[in-house]
HTML snippet that shows the backbone in 3Dmol.js (N, CA, C, O; Angstrom):
<script src="https://3Dmol.org/build/3Dmol-min.js"></script>
<div id="view" style="width:600px;height:400px;position:relative"></div>
<script>
const pdb = `
ATOM      1  N   MET A   1    -128.204 -52.227-169.722  1.00  0.00           N
ATOM      2  CA  MET A   1    -128.740 -51.486-168.592  1.00  0.00           C
ATOM      3  C   MET A   1    -129.465 -50.235-169.056  1.00  0.00           C
ATOM      4  O   MET A   1    -128.974 -49.125-168.848  1.00  0.00           O
ATOM      5  N   GLU A   2    -130.565 -50.387-169.649  1.00  0.00           N
ATOM      6  CA  GLU A   2    -131.327 -49.261-170.152  1.00  0.00           C
ATOM      7  C   GLU A   2    -131.840 -48.392-169.018  1.00  0.00           C
ATOM      8  O   GLU A   2    -131.877 -47.170-169.161  1.00  0.00           O
ATOM      9  N   GLY A   3    -132.241 -48.984-167.886  1.00  0.00           N
ATOM     10  CA  GLY A   3    -132.718 -48.224-166.744  1.00  0.00           C
ATOM     11  C   GLY A   3    -131.647 -47.306-166.197  1.00  0.00           C
ATOM     12  O   GLY A   3    -131.946 -46.208-165.729  1.00  0.00           O
ATOM     13  N   SER A   4    -130.408 -47.745-166.252  1.00  0.00           N
ATOM     14  CA  SER A   4    -129.285 -46.944-165.797  1.00  0.00           C
ATOM     15  C   SER A   4    -129.128 -45.707-166.670  1.00  0.00           C
ATOM     16  O   SER A   4    -128.887 -44.612-166.161  1.00  0.00           O
ATOM     17  N   ARG A   5    -129.262 -45.875-167.977  1.00  0.00           N
ATOM     18  CA  ARG A   5    -129.160 -44.736-168.899  1.00  0.00           C
ATOM     19  C   ARG A   5    -130.289 -43.750-168.663  1.00  0.00           C
ATOM     20  O   ARG A   5    -130.085 -42.537-168.712  1.00  0.00           O
ATOM     21  N   GLU A   6    -131.467 -44.267-168.409  1.00  0.00           N
ATOM     22  CA  GLU A   6    -132.612 -43.394-168.151  1.00  0.00           C
ATOM     23  C   GLU A   6    -132.372 -42.571-166.893  1.00  0.00           C
ATOM     24  O   GLU A   6    -132.689 -41.382-166.865  1.00  0.00           O
ATOM     25  N   LYS A   7    -131.816 -43.185-165.849  1.00  0.00           N
ATOM     26  CA  LYS A   7    -131.546 -42.464-164.610  1.00  0.00           C
ATOM     27  C   LYS A   7    -130.526 -41.363-164.836  1.00  0.00           C
ATOM     28  O   LYS A   7    -130.636 -40.292-164.238  1.00  0.00           O
ATOM     29  N   GLU A   8    -129.535 -41.604-165.688  1.00  0.00           N
ATOM     30  CA  GLU A   8    -128.513 -40.598-165.936  1.00  0.00           C
ATOM     31  C   GLU A   8    -129.072 -39.403-166.702  1.00  0.00           C
ATOM     32  O   GLU A   8    -128.440 -38.347-166.732  1.00  0.00           O
ATOM     33  N   GLN A   9    -130.245 -39.548-167.325  1.00  0.00           N
ATOM     34  CA  GLN A   9    -130.871 -38.451-168.051  1.00  0.00           C
ATOM     35  C   GLN A   9    -131.647 -37.531-167.108  1.00  0.00           C
ATOM     36  O   GLN A   9    -132.111 -36.471-167.527  1.00  0.00           O
ATOM     37  N   ILE A  10    -131.789 -37.918-165.859  1.00  0.00           N
ATOM     38  CA  ILE A  10    -132.520 -37.116-164.883  1.00  0.00           C
ATOM     39  C   ILE A  10    -131.768 -35.807-164.643  1.00  0.00           C
ATOM     40  O   ILE A  10    -130.537 -35.789-164.635  1.00  0.00           O
ATOM     41  N   LYS A  11    -132.499 -34.727-164.451  1.00  0.00           N
ATOM     42  CA  LYS A  11    -131.888 -33.432-164.158  1.00  0.00           C
ATOM     43  C   LYS A  11    -131.232 -33.491-162.784  1.00  0.00           C
ATOM     44  O   LYS A  11    -131.684 -34.212-161.895  1.00  0.00           O
ATOM     45  N   PHE A  12    -130.162 -32.723-162.626  1.00  0.00           N
ATOM     46  CA  PHE A  12    -129.442 -32.677-161.355  1.00  0.00           C
ATOM     47  C   PHE A  12    -130.392 -32.320-160.211  1.00  0.00           C
ATOM     48  O   PHE A  12    -130.393 -32.976-159.169  1.00  0.00           O
ATOM     49  N   GLU A  13    -131.201 -31.275-160.414  1.00  0.00           N
ATOM     50  CA  GLU A  13    -132.111 -30.815-159.360  1.00  0.00           C
ATOM     51  C   GLU A  13    -133.120 -31.888-158.978  1.00  0.00           C
ATOM     52  O   GLU A  13    -133.458 -32.037-157.804  1.00  0.00           O
ATOM     53  N   ASP A  14    -133.600 -32.633-159.966  1.00  0.00           N
ATOM     54  CA  ASP A  14    -134.557 -33.709-159.692  1.00  0.00           C
ATOM     55  C   ASP A  14    -133.890 -34.855-158.934  1.00  0.00           C
ATOM     56  O   ASP A  14    -134.477 -35.427-158.015  1.00  0.00           O
ATOM     57  N   ALA A  15    -132.663 -35.183-159.325  1.00  0.00           N
ATOM     58  CA  ALA A  15    -131.921 -36.252-158.646  1.00  0.00           C
ATOM     59  C   ALA A  15    -131.641 -35.851-157.205  1.00  0.00           C
ATOM     60  O   ALA A  15    -131.761 -36.672-156.296  1.00  0.00           O
ATOM     61  N   LEU A  16    -131.269 -34.589-156.991  1.00  0.00           N
ATOM     62  CA  LEU A  16    -130.978 -34.112-155.647  1.00  0.00           C
ATOM     63  C   LEU A  16    -132.236 -34.105-154.780  1.00  0.00           C
ATOM     64  O   LEU A  16    -132.188 -34.482-153.609  1.00  0.00           O
ATOM     65  N   ALA A  17    -133.349 -33.680-155.350  1.00  0.00           N
ATOM     66  CA  ALA A  17    -134.615 -33.674-154.609  1.00  0.00           C
ATOM     67  C   ALA A  17    -135.014 -35.099-154.222  1.00  0.00           C
ATOM     68  O   ALA A  17    -135.463 -35.336-153.101  1.00  0.00           O
ATOM     69  N   ARG A  18    -134.853 -36.035-155.139  1.00  0.00           N
ATOM     70  CA  ARG A  18    -135.168 -37.440-154.847  1.00  0.00           C
ATOM     71  C   ARG A  18    -134.250 -37.968-153.752  1.00  0.00           C
ATOM     72  O   ARG A  18    -134.687 -38.694-152.859  1.00  0.00           O
ATOM     73  N   LEU A  19    -132.992 -37.602-153.828  1.00  0.00           N
ATOM     74  CA  LEU A  19    -132.024 -38.027-152.823  1.00  0.00           C
ATOM     75  C   LEU A  19    -132.398 -37.481-151.445  1.00  0.00           C
ATOM     76  O   LEU A  19    -132.296 -38.194-150.447  1.00  0.00           O
ATOM     77  N   GLU A  20    -132.826 -36.232-151.390  1.00  0.00           N
ATOM     78  CA  GLU A  20    -133.254 -35.639-150.116  1.00  0.00           C
ATOM     79  C   GLU A  20    -134.461 -36.374-149.542  1.00  0.00           C
ATOM     80  O   GLU A  20    -134.552 -36.575-148.331  1.00  0.00           O
ATOM     81  N   THR A  21    -135.382 -36.772-150.409  1.00  0.00           N
ATOM     82  CA  THR A  21    -136.549 -37.536-149.972  1.00  0.00           C
ATOM     83  C   THR A  21    -136.119 -38.873-149.382  1.00  0.00           C
ATOM     84  O   THR A  21    -136.613 -39.285-148.333  1.00  0.00           O
ATOM     85  N   ILE A  22    -135.203 -39.541-150.056  1.00  0.00           N
ATOM     86  CA  ILE A  22    -134.708 -40.836-149.590  1.00  0.00           C
ATOM     87  C   ILE A  22    -134.032 -40.691-148.226  1.00  0.00           C
ATOM     88  O   ILE A  22    -134.232 -41.518-147.337  1.00  0.00           O
ATOM     89  N   VAL A  23    -133.234 -39.640-148.069  1.00  0.00           N
ATOM     90  CA  VAL A  23    -132.553 -39.418-146.785  1.00  0.00           C
ATOM     91  C   VAL A  23    -133.575 -39.231-145.676  1.00  0.00           C
ATOM     92  O   VAL A  23    -133.427 -39.797-144.593  1.00  0.00           O
ATOM     93  N   ARG A  24    -134.613 -38.439-145.936  1.00  0.00           N
ATOM     94  CA  ARG A  24    -135.664 -38.237-144.922  1.00  0.00           C
ATOM     95  C   ARG A  24    -136.337 -39.562-144.571  1.00  0.00           C
ATOM     96  O   ARG A  24    -136.608 -39.836-143.402  1.00  0.00           O
ATOM     97  N   GLN A  25    -136.605 -40.378-145.585  1.00  0.00           N
ATOM     98  CA  GLN A  25    -137.252 -41.668-145.337  1.00  0.00           C
ATOM     99  C   GLN A  25    -136.354 -42.572-144.494  1.00  0.00           C
ATOM    100  O   GLN A  25    -136.819 -43.237-143.568  1.00  0.00           O
ATOM    101  N   LEU A  26    -135.066 -42.588-144.825  1.00  0.00           N
ATOM    102  CA  LEU A  26    -134.131 -43.422-144.070  1.00  0.00           C
ATOM    103  C   LEU A  26    -133.977 -42.916-142.635  1.00  0.00           C
ATOM    104  O   LEU A  26    -133.900 -43.711-141.698  1.00  0.00           O
ATOM    105  N   GLU A  27    -133.933 -41.607-142.467  1.00  0.00           N
ATOM    106  CA  GLU A  27    -133.784 -41.027-141.131  1.00  0.00           C
ATOM    107  C   GLU A  27    -135.021 -41.214-140.269  1.00  0.00           C
ATOM    108  O   GLU A  27    -134.931 -41.200-139.041  1.00  0.00           O
ATOM    109  N   SER A  28    -136.175 -41.389-140.901  1.00  0.00           N
ATOM    110  CA  SER A  28    -137.417 -41.540-140.140  1.00  0.00           C
ATOM    111  C   SER A  28    -137.439 -42.835-139.331  1.00  0.00           C
ATOM    112  O   SER A  28    -138.107 -42.920-138.300  1.00  0.00           O
ATOM    113  N   GLY A  29    -136.710 -43.833-139.802  1.00  0.00           N
ATOM    114  CA  GLY A  29    -136.684 -45.117-139.103  1.00  0.00           C
ATOM    115  C   GLY A  29    -137.948 -45.936-139.302  1.00  0.00           C
ATOM    116  O   GLY A  29    -138.131 -46.954-138.634  1.00  0.00           O
ATOM    117  N   GLU A  30    -138.815 -45.518-140.196  1.00  0.00           N
ATOM    118  CA  GLU A  30    -140.082 -46.201-140.406  1.00  0.00           C
ATOM    119  C   GLU A  30    -140.013 -47.300-141.465  1.00  0.00           C
ATOM    120  O   GLU A  30    -140.972 -48.056-141.627  1.00  0.00           O
ATOM    121  N   LEU A  31    -138.904 -47.400-142.182  1.00  0.00           N
ATOM    122  CA  LEU A  31    -138.774 -48.410-143.230  1.00  0.00           C
ATOM    123  C   LEU A  31    -138.276 -49.717-142.626  1.00  0.00           C
ATOM    124  O   LEU A  31    -137.462 -49.727-141.702  1.00  0.00           O
ATOM    125  N   ASP A  32    -138.790 -50.827-143.176  1.00  0.00           N
ATOM    126  CA  ASP A  32    -138.222 -52.094-142.733  1.00  0.00           C
ATOM    127  C   ASP A  32    -136.861 -52.276-143.411  1.00  0.00           C
ATOM    128  O   ASP A  32    -136.486 -51.490-144.281  1.00  0.00           O
ATOM    129  N   LEU A  33    -136.141 -53.297-143.017  1.00  0.00           N
ATOM    130  CA  LEU A  33    -134.775 -53.483-143.488  1.00  0.00           C
ATOM    131  C   LEU A  33    -134.690 -53.574-145.005  1.00  0.00           C
ATOM    132  O   LEU A  33    -133.819 -52.945-145.607  1.00  0.00           O
ATOM    133  N   GLU A  34    -135.561 -54.331-145.627  1.00  0.00           N
ATOM    134  CA  GLU A  34    -135.532 -54.496-147.086  1.00  0.00           C
ATOM    135  C   GLU A  34    -135.791 -53.168-147.806  1.00  0.00           C
ATOM    136  O   GLU A  34    -135.112 -52.832-148.776  1.00  0.00           O
ATOM    137  N   GLU A  35    -136.781 -52.422-147.315  1.00  0.00           N
ATOM    138  CA  GLU A  35    -137.079 -51.116-147.919  1.00  0.00           C
ATOM    139  C   GLU A  35    -135.913 -50.153-147.733  1.00  0.00           C
ATOM    140  O   GLU A  35    -135.548 -49.422-148.653  1.00  0.00           O
ATOM    141  N   ALA A  36    -135.333 -50.159-146.540  1.00  0.00           N
ATOM    142  CA  ALA A  36    -134.214 -49.273-146.252  1.00  0.00           C
ATOM    143  C   ALA A  36    -133.022 -49.597-147.149  1.00  0.00           C
ATOM    144  O   ALA A  36    -132.364 -48.685-147.650  1.00  0.00           O
ATOM    145  N   LEU A  37    -132.741 -50.863-147.355  1.00  0.00           N
ATOM    146  CA  LEU A  37    -131.627 -51.251-148.229  1.00  0.00           C
ATOM    147  C   LEU A  37    -131.884 -50.826-149.672  1.00  0.00           C
ATOM    148  O   LEU A  37    -130.978 -50.353-150.358  1.00  0.00           O
ATOM    149  N   ALA A  38    -133.113 -50.995-150.122  1.00  0.00           N
ATOM    150  CA  ALA A  38    -133.467 -50.601-151.487  1.00  0.00           C
ATOM    151  C   ALA A  38    -133.336 -49.087-151.654  1.00  0.00           C
ATOM    152  O   ALA A  38    -132.818 -48.617-152.667  1.00  0.00           O
ATOM    153  N   LYS A  39    -133.802 -48.325-150.667  1.00  0.00           N
ATOM    154  CA  LYS A  39    -133.697 -46.864-150.727  1.00  0.00           C
ATOM    155  C   LYS A  39    -132.227 -46.436-150.685  1.00  0.00           C
ATOM    156  O   LYS A  39    -131.814 -45.528-151.407  1.00  0.00           O
ATOM    157  N   PHE A  40    -131.445 -47.103-149.830  1.00  0.00           N
ATOM    158  CA  PHE A  40    -130.023 -46.790-149.734  1.00  0.00           C
ATOM    159  C   PHE A  40    -129.326 -47.033-151.066  1.00  0.00           C
ATOM    160  O   PHE A  40    -128.513 -46.219-151.504  1.00  0.00           O
ATOM    161  N   GLU A  41    -129.644 -48.146-151.705  1.00  0.00           N
ATOM    162  CA  GLU A  41    -129.054 -48.476-153.001  1.00  0.00           C
ATOM    163  C   GLU A  41    -129.444 -47.427-154.052  1.00  0.00           C
ATOM    164  O   GLU A  41    -128.605 -46.989-154.839  1.00  0.00           O
ATOM    165  N   GLU A  42    -130.709 -47.035-154.059  1.00  0.00           N
ATOM    166  CA  GLU A  42    -131.157 -46.002-154.987  1.00  0.00           C
ATOM    167  C   GLU A  42    -130.431 -44.687-154.714  1.00  0.00           C
ATOM    168  O   GLU A  42    -130.038 -43.981-155.642  1.00  0.00           O
ATOM    169  N   GLY A  43    -130.259 -44.370-153.444  1.00  0.00           N
ATOM    170  CA  GLY A  43    -129.571 -43.151-153.058  1.00  0.00           C
ATOM    171  C   GLY A  43    -128.126 -43.129-153.524  1.00  0.00           C
ATOM    172  O   GLY A  43    -127.641 -42.099-153.991  1.00  0.00           O
ATOM    173  N   ILE A  44    -127.436 -44.250-153.402  1.00  0.00           N
ATOM    174  CA  ILE A  44    -126.050 -44.337-153.861  1.00  0.00           C
ATOM    175  C   ILE A  44    -125.990 -44.078-155.368  1.00  0.00           C
ATOM    176  O   ILE A  44    -125.098 -43.372-155.840  1.00  0.00           O
ATOM    177  N   GLY A  45    -126.915 -44.635-156.109  1.00  0.00           N
ATOM    178  CA  GLY A  45    -126.973 -44.402-157.550  1.00  0.00           C
ATOM    179  C   GLY A  45    -127.199 -42.933-157.869  1.00  0.00           C
ATOM    180  O   GLY A  45    -126.582 -42.395-158.788  1.00  0.00           O
ATOM    181  N   LEU A  46    -128.080 -42.282-157.117  1.00  0.00           N
ATOM    182  CA  LEU A  46    -128.352 -40.861-157.327  1.00  0.00           C
ATOM    183  C   LEU A  46    -127.137 -39.998-156.982  1.00  0.00           C
ATOM    184  O   LEU A  46    -126.868 -39.004-157.655  1.00  0.00           O
ATOM    185  N   VAL A  47    -126.413 -40.377-155.942  1.00  0.00           N
ATOM    186  CA  VAL A  47    -125.189 -39.647-155.581  1.00  0.00           C
ATOM    187  C   VAL A  47    -124.185 -39.721-156.723  1.00  0.00           C
ATOM    188  O   VAL A  47    -123.555 -38.720-157.067  1.00  0.00           O
ATOM    189  N   LYS A  48    -124.036 -40.898-157.307  1.00  0.00           N
ATOM    190  CA  LYS A  48    -123.106 -41.063-158.426  1.00  0.00           C
ATOM    191  C   LYS A  48    -123.511 -40.193-159.610  1.00  0.00           C
ATOM    192  O   LYS A  48    -122.664 -39.570-160.251  1.00  0.00           O
ATOM    193  N   ILE A  49    -124.814 -40.153-159.898  1.00  0.00           N
ATOM    194  CA  ILE A  49    -125.313 -39.330-160.998  1.00  0.00           C
ATOM    195  C   ILE A  49    -125.059 -37.849-160.712  1.00  0.00           C
ATOM    196  O   ILE A  49    -124.599 -37.115-161.587  1.00  0.00           O
ATOM    197  N   CYS A  50    -125.356 -37.414-159.493  1.00  0.00           N
ATOM    198  CA  CYS A  50    -125.135 -36.005-159.127  1.00  0.00           C
ATOM    199  C   CYS A  50    -123.653 -35.651-159.234  1.00  0.00           C
ATOM    200  O   CYS A  50    -123.303 -34.599-159.768  1.00  0.00           O
ATOM    201  N   ASN A  51    -122.789 -36.519-158.731  1.00  0.00           N
ATOM    202  CA  ASN A  51    -121.347 -36.263-158.813  1.00  0.00           C
ATOM    203  C   ASN A  51    -120.879 -36.154-160.255  1.00  0.00           C
ATOM    204  O   ASN A  51    -120.077 -35.281-160.587  1.00  0.00           O
ATOM    205  N   LYS A  52    -121.375 -37.032-161.107  1.00  0.00           N
ATOM    206  CA  LYS A  52    -120.981 -37.010-162.514  1.00  0.00           C
ATOM    207  C   LYS A  52    -121.436 -35.709-163.176  1.00  0.00           C
ATOM    208  O   LYS A  52    -120.691 -35.102-163.946  1.00  0.00           O
ATOM    209  N   LYS A  53    -122.660 -35.287-162.868  1.00  0.00           N
ATOM    210  CA  LYS A  53    -123.173 -34.047-163.447  1.00  0.00           C
ATOM    211  C   LYS A  53    -122.396 -32.837-162.933  1.00  0.00           C
ATOM    212  O   LYS A  53    -122.150 -31.897-163.688  1.00  0.00           O
ATOM    213  N   LEU A  54    -122.008 -32.848-161.659  1.00  0.00           N
ATOM    214  CA  LEU A  54    -121.219 -31.749-161.111  1.00  0.00           C
ATOM    215  C   LEU A  54    -119.831 -31.695-161.735  1.00  0.00           C
ATOM    216  O   LEU A  54    -119.321 -30.613-162.023  1.00  0.00           O
ATOM    217  N   GLU A  55    -119.223 -32.845-161.943  1.00  0.00           N
ATOM    218  CA  GLU A  55    -117.909 -32.889-162.588  1.00  0.00           C
ATOM    219  C   GLU A  55    -117.985 -32.341-164.015  1.00  0.00           C
ATOM    220  O   GLU A  55    -117.103 -31.605-164.459  1.00  0.00           O
ATOM    221  N   THR A  56    -119.044 -32.710-164.718  1.00  0.00           N
ATOM    222  CA  THR A  56    -119.234 -32.214-166.086  1.00  0.00           C
ATOM    223  C   THR A  56    -119.411 -30.699-166.081  1.00  0.00           C
ATOM    224  O   THR A  56    -118.822 -29.996-166.901  1.00  0.00           O
ATOM    225  N   ALA A  57    -120.223 -30.205-165.156  1.00  0.00           N
ATOM    226  CA  ALA A  57    -120.453 -28.759-165.067  1.00  0.00           C
ATOM    227  C   ALA A  57    -119.166 -28.031-164.703  1.00  0.00           C
ATOM    228  O   ALA A  57    -118.881 -26.962-165.241  1.00  0.00           O
ATOM    229  N   GLU A  58    -118.391 -28.606-163.794  1.00  0.00           N
ATOM    230  CA  GLU A  58    -117.141 -27.976-163.370  1.00  0.00           C
ATOM    231  C   GLU A  58    -116.189 -27.796-164.543  1.00  0.00           C
ATOM    232  O   GLU A  58    -115.492 -26.785-164.630  1.00  0.00           O
ATOM    233  N   LYS A  59    -116.156 -28.764-165.435  1.00  0.00           N
ATOM    234  CA  LYS A  59    -115.291 -28.675-166.608  1.00  0.00           C
ATOM    235  C   LYS A  59    -115.729 -27.563-167.544  1.00  0.00           C
ATOM    236  O   LYS A  59    -114.912 -27.039-168.302  1.00  0.00           O
ATOM    237  N   LYS A  60    -117.004 -27.194-167.507  1.00  0.00           N
ATOM    238  CA  LYS A  60    -117.531 -26.174-168.413  1.00  0.00           C
ATOM    239  C   LYS A  60    -117.431 -24.755-167.842  1.00  0.00           C
ATOM    240  O   LYS A  60    -117.593 -23.768-168.559  1.00  0.00           O
ATOM    241  N   ILE A  61    -117.161 -24.678-166.544  1.00  0.00           N
ATOM    242  CA  ILE A  61    -117.144 -23.353-165.911  1.00  0.00           C
ATOM    243  C   ILE A  61    -115.958 -22.540-166.389  1.00  0.00           C
ATOM    244  O   ILE A  61    -114.829 -23.027-166.450  1.00  0.00           O
ATOM    245  N   GLU A  62    -116.234 -21.307-166.723  1.00  0.00           N
ATOM    246  CA  GLU A  62    -115.168 -20.378-167.084  1.00  0.00           C
ATOM    247  C   GLU A  62    -115.226 -19.212-166.118  1.00  0.00           C
ATOM    248  O   GLU A  62    -116.306 -18.759-165.739  1.00  0.00           O
ATOM    249  N   THR A  63    -114.078 -18.738-165.728  1.00  0.00           N
ATOM    250  CA  THR A  63    -114.018 -17.649-164.771  1.00  0.00           C
ATOM    251  C   THR A  63    -113.650 -16.353-165.478  1.00  0.00           C
ATOM    252  O   THR A  63    -112.739 -16.312-166.306  1.00  0.00           O
ATOM    253  N   LEU A  64    -114.357 -15.327-165.143  1.00  0.00           N
ATOM    254  CA  LEU A  64    -114.097 -14.016-165.722  1.00  0.00           C
ATOM    255  C   LEU A  64    -113.130 -13.261-164.806  1.00  0.00           C
ATOM    256  O   LEU A  64    -113.456 -12.988-163.651  1.00  0.00           O
ATOM    257  N   LEU A  65    -111.946 -12.925-165.319  1.00  0.00           N
ATOM    258  CA  LEU A  65    -110.930 -12.226-164.537  1.00  0.00           C
ATOM    259  C   LEU A  65    -110.528 -10.924-165.218  1.00  0.00           C
ATOM    260  O   LEU A  65    -110.644 -10.790-166.436  1.00  0.00           O
ATOM    261  N   ARG A  66    -110.068  -9.996-164.447  1.00  0.00           N
ATOM    262  CA  ARG A  66    -109.563  -8.743-165.012  1.00  0.00           C
ATOM    263  C   ARG A  66    -108.172  -8.978-165.576  1.00  0.00           C
ATOM    264  O   ARG A  66    -107.324  -9.598-164.933  1.00  0.00           O
ATOM    265  N   GLY A  67    -107.949  -8.476-166.784  1.00  0.00           N
ATOM    266  CA  GLY A  67    -106.642  -8.559-167.424  1.00  0.00           C
ATOM    267  C   GLY A  67    -105.742  -7.438-166.950  1.00  0.00           C
ATOM    268  O   GLY A  67    -106.134  -6.629-166.109  1.00  0.00           O
ATOM    269  N   GLU A  68    -104.544  -7.390-167.485  1.00  0.00           N
ATOM    270  CA  GLU A  68    -103.560  -6.385-167.092  1.00  0.00           C
ATOM    271  C   GLU A  68    -104.045  -4.967-167.372  1.00  0.00           C
ATOM    272  O   GLU A  68    -103.699  -4.044-166.634  1.00  0.00           O
ATOM    273  N   LYS A  69    -104.826  -4.780-168.405  1.00  0.00           N
ATOM    274  CA  LYS A  69    -105.292  -3.448-168.797  1.00  0.00           C
ATOM    275  C   LYS A  69    -106.638  -3.093-168.166  1.00  0.00           C
ATOM    276  O   LYS A  69    -107.234  -2.071-168.506  1.00  0.00           O
ATOM    277  N   GLY A  70    -107.115  -3.931-167.251  1.00  0.00           N
ATOM    278  CA  GLY A  70    -108.394  -3.664-166.604  1.00  0.00           C
ATOM    279  C   GLY A  70    -109.585  -4.222-167.349  1.00  0.00           C
ATOM    280  O   GLY A  70    -110.718  -4.136-166.875  1.00  0.00           O
ATOM    281  N   ASP A  71    -109.331  -4.800-168.528  1.00  0.00           N
ATOM    282  CA  ASP A  71    -110.429  -5.403-169.278  1.00  0.00           C
ATOM    283  C   ASP A  71    -110.686  -6.810-168.747  1.00  0.00           C
ATOM    284  O   ASP A  71    -109.887  -7.359-167.989  1.00  0.00           O
ATOM    285  N   PHE A  72    -111.783  -7.365-169.150  1.00  0.00           N
ATOM    286  CA  PHE A  72    -112.121  -8.704-168.693  1.00  0.00           C
ATOM    287  C   PHE A  72    -111.545  -9.740-169.644  1.00  0.00           C
ATOM    288  O   PHE A  72    -111.616  -9.594-170.864  1.00  0.00           O
ATOM    289  N   VAL A  73    -110.973 -10.786-169.066  1.00  0.00           N
ATOM    290  CA  VAL A  73    -110.393 -11.878-169.839  1.00  0.00           C
ATOM    291  C   VAL A  73    -111.080 -13.156-169.388  1.00  0.00           C
ATOM    292  O   VAL A  73    -111.177 -13.440-168.194  1.00  0.00           O
ATOM    293  N   LEU A  74    -111.554 -13.916-170.358  1.00  0.00           N
ATOM    294  CA  LEU A  74    -112.205 -15.178-170.053  1.00  0.00           C
ATOM    295  C   LEU A  74    -111.148 -16.245-169.870  1.00  0.00           C
ATOM    296  O   LEU A  74    -110.325 -16.468-170.757  1.00  0.00           O
ATOM    297  N   LYS A  75    -111.167 -16.912-168.711  1.00  0.00           N
ATOM    298  CA  LYS A  75    -110.192 -17.967-168.451  1.00  0.00           C
ATOM    299  C   LYS A  75    -110.923 -19.246-168.091  1.00  0.00           C
ATOM    300  O   LYS A  75    -111.979 -19.218-167.458  1.00  0.00           O
ATOM    301  N   THR A  76    -110.352 -20.361-168.500  1.00  0.00           N
ATOM    302  CA  THR A  76    -110.899 -21.662-168.124  1.00  0.00           C
ATOM    303  C   THR A  76    -110.395 -22.000-166.730  1.00  0.00           C
ATOM    304  O   THR A  76    -109.553 -21.284-166.189  1.00  0.00           O
ATOM    305  N   LEU A  77    -110.892 -23.066-166.148  1.00  0.00           N
ATOM    306  CA  LEU A  77    -110.426 -23.486-164.836  1.00  0.00           C
ATOM    307  C   LEU A  77    -108.954 -23.859-164.851  1.00  0.00           C
ATOM    308  O   LEU A  77    -108.283 -23.787-163.821  1.00  0.00           O
ATOM    309  N   GLU A  78    -108.448 -24.257-166.012  1.00  0.00           N
ATOM    310  CA  GLU A  78    -107.046 -24.616-166.116  1.00  0.00           C
ATOM    311  C   GLU A  78    -106.156 -23.385-166.145  1.00  0.00           C
ATOM    312  O   GLU A  78    -104.932 -23.517-166.124  1.00  0.00           O
ATOM    313  N   GLY A  79    -106.744 -22.180-166.194  1.00  0.00           N
ATOM    314  CA  GLY A  79    -105.983 -20.946-166.165  1.00  0.00           C
ATOM    315  C   GLY A  79    -105.590 -20.408-167.519  1.00  0.00           C
ATOM    316  O   GLY A  79    -104.922 -19.376-167.585  1.00  0.00           O
ATOM    317  N   LYS A  80    -105.972 -21.059-168.607  1.00  0.00           N
ATOM    318  CA  LYS A  80    -105.640 -20.565-169.939  1.00  0.00           C
ATOM    319  C   LYS A  80    -106.674 -19.549-170.367  1.00  0.00           C
ATOM    320  O   LYS A  80    -107.856 -19.679-170.049  1.00  0.00           O
ATOM    321  N   ASP A  81    -106.226 -18.535-171.090  1.00  0.00           N
ATOM    322  CA  ASP A  81    -107.202 -17.566-171.589  1.00  0.00           C
ATOM    323  C   ASP A  81    -107.878 -18.146-172.842  1.00  0.00           C
ATOM    324  O   ASP A  81    -107.557 -19.244-173.295  1.00  0.00           O
ATOM    325  N   GLU A  82    -108.816 -17.374-173.377  1.00  0.00           N
ATOM    326  CA  GLU A  82    -109.597 -17.900-174.506  1.00  0.00           C
ATOM    327  C   GLU A  82    -108.760 -18.140-175.751  1.00  0.00           C
ATOM    328  O   GLU A  82    -109.226 -18.797-176.681  1.00  0.00           O
ATOM    329  N   LYS A  83    -107.541 -17.626-175.792  1.00  0.00           N
ATOM    330  CA  LYS A  83    -106.652 -17.859-176.929  1.00  0.00           C
ATOM    331  C   LYS A  83    -105.694 -19.025-176.680  1.00  0.00           C
ATOM    332  O   LYS A  83    -104.826 -19.316-177.503  1.00  0.00           O
ATOM    333  N   GLY A  84    -105.863 -19.686-175.536  1.00  0.00           N
ATOM    334  CA  GLY A  84    -105.057 -20.859-175.241  1.00  0.00           C
ATOM    335  C   GLY A  84    -103.740 -20.558-174.574  1.00  0.00           C
ATOM    336  O   GLY A  84    -102.877 -21.432-174.488  1.00  0.00           O
ATOM    337  N   ARG A  85    -103.561 -19.318-174.091  1.00  0.00           N
ATOM    338  CA  ARG A  85    -102.302 -18.933-173.439  1.00  0.00           C
ATOM    339  C   ARG A  85    -102.361 -19.178-171.968  1.00  0.00           C
ATOM    340  O   ARG A  85    -101.391 -18.912-171.258  1.00  0.00           O
TER     341      ARG A  85
END
`;
const viewer = $3Dmol.createViewer("view");
viewer.addModel(pdb, "pdb");
viewer.setStyle({}, {cartoon: {color: "spectrum"}});
viewer.zoomTo();
viewer.render();
</script>
């Protein structure tokens, strides 16, 4: 599935913009059944790609919190500080 790999290389913003276009086309009611099904299928694929990219980004997010002494401590989403505590 080389086409599938190529789609996963699309930027999140580009995938979201394409998805918004598809939604507008589907909402317009101007597509025949075959076109609407094809657009819907493409949209589902784009949703999966966007979700995967968001999950990946979420894992990378680090939150900056104030430590006990008022200094900033970098913490991961799991709540561990940068030293693994």
